[in-house]
C-alpha positions, 0 to 999 in steps of 0.5 A: 179454399173453395167450395161449390154449393147452391143457395137459392139458385145462386152459386156460392163458392166462398163461405163468409168465414173464408172471406173473413180469413182471406181479408186477415191477410191484408196487412200491408194495405197493398194489392195488385189487381189483374185482369184480361184487357180489351185486346186480350192482353193482361192488365194489372195495377197496384191498388190500396183502395181494396176492401171487403163489402159483404160476407154474404154474398162475398163481395169486395171492391176496389177503385181505379183512377180514370187516368189509368193508362189501361182504363179502357180495359178496366171499363170493360172487364168481367172478372179480376184477381186481387193479389194481397201482398205480404211484407217484402214484396216491393219488387211487385209493387215497383213492377205494377205501379208503373204506367203503360204496358210491359208489366207482365214481361218476363213473368208467367201469369196463368189464367185463374178459374175466372180467366184473370192472370194469376201472379206467382207470388206469396200471399192471398189471391181472390178471384172475382167476377165483376158484379157492378161498376160505379161512378166514383168521380175521378175513379171507377169503383169496381164491385166483384163477387169472390169465387175462389181464394188461394193462400200461398 
């Protein structure tokens, strides 16, 4: 799902009903967020703090622990992808829940339209451009505008 139109000078790529439909896929309460890190390496983590914030504009947020081994990357990214997992995808959770590098070893992760790595898994993927970071105590709150949604 994606479209491009102009709304008052702002590029709109996801309609409110598309975001609402995409969020309905979030039944497991688990996502994997991916981005390109500071050294040109892909980074990813398991996240359960994902939520929709606004339908117009289409905004989502998630949080990353400041103790994350890749916090340097998360503190500087300008785009990310949220992969909403389906039931039975425990192997992806196990792979991306571990600390450190190597999460992408042995898998292909082509770049999305926003430049973040796309995982080849069944489910819904939202490709987002970061709009703002907020201080959330021991976490960093990431806010992004959804530019494309892909359902597989």
